C-alpha positions in Angstrom: -10.1 6.6 -0.9 -12.3 3.8 -1.8 -10.6 0.5 -1.4 -10.8 -2.1 -4.1 -11.6 -5.7 -3.4 -8.0 -6.8 -4.2 -6.6 -4.2 -1.7 -7.8 -6.3 1.2 -4.4 -7.0 2.7 -3.7 -7.4 6.4 -0.7 -5.1 6.1 -3.1 -2.2 5.6 -5.5 -3.3 8.3 -5.9 -1.4 11.6 -5.4 -4.6 13.5 -2.5 -6.1 11.4 1.3 -5.7 11.8 3.7 -7.1 9.2 6.5 -9.4 10.3 10.0 -9.3 9.1 9.5 -12.1 6.6 6.8 -9.9 4.9 4.6 -12.9 4.1 2.8 -13.1 7.5 1.1 -10.7 9.8 0.3 -10.5 13.5 -3.4 -9.7 13.9 -4.9 -8.4 17.2 -8.0 -10.4 16.5 -6.6 -13.7 15.0 -2.9 -13.9 15.9 -0.5 -15.2 13.2 -2.1 -15.1 9.8 -1.1 -14.8 6.1 -0.8 -11.3 4.7 -3.5 -11.9 2.0 -6.1 -13.1 4.5 -9.6 -11.7 4.0 -11.6 -11.4 7.2 -14.7 -9.5 8.3 -12.8 -7.5 10.9 -10.7 -5.7 8.2 -10.6 -1.9 8.7 -8.5 0.0 6.2 -5.7 2.2 7.7 -4.4 4.5 5.0 -1.3 5.6 6.9 0.0 2.0 6.7 0.2 2.1 2.9 3.6 3.0 1.4 3.0 5.4 -1.5 4.4 4.6 -5.0 7.5 6.6 -6.0 6.8 9.8 -8.0 7.0 9.7 -11.8 10.3 10.7 -13.3 10.4 14.0 -15.1 12.0 14.1 -18.5 14.9 16.5 -19.2 13.9 19.4 -21.4 16.2 21.8 -23.2 15.7 25.4 -24.0 14.8 24.5 -27.6 11.7 22.7 -26.4 10.3 26.0 -25.1 11.2 28.3 -28.1 8.5 29.3 -30.5 9.8 29.1 -34.1 
């Protein structure tokens, strides 16, 4: 769970909370800030990240599993 430099996003910070417009955040340390703000108080909170949807599985037929 190493965060990359581009993952610094106040939406994933322990102190940040996303507003309804999804462009700004409320920070416990700095107040109203932009979501892409990079500050020294950033602490990554993995439970705030929304996981990407699972990959779709292709449909297979019985012929795909037969040995000819």
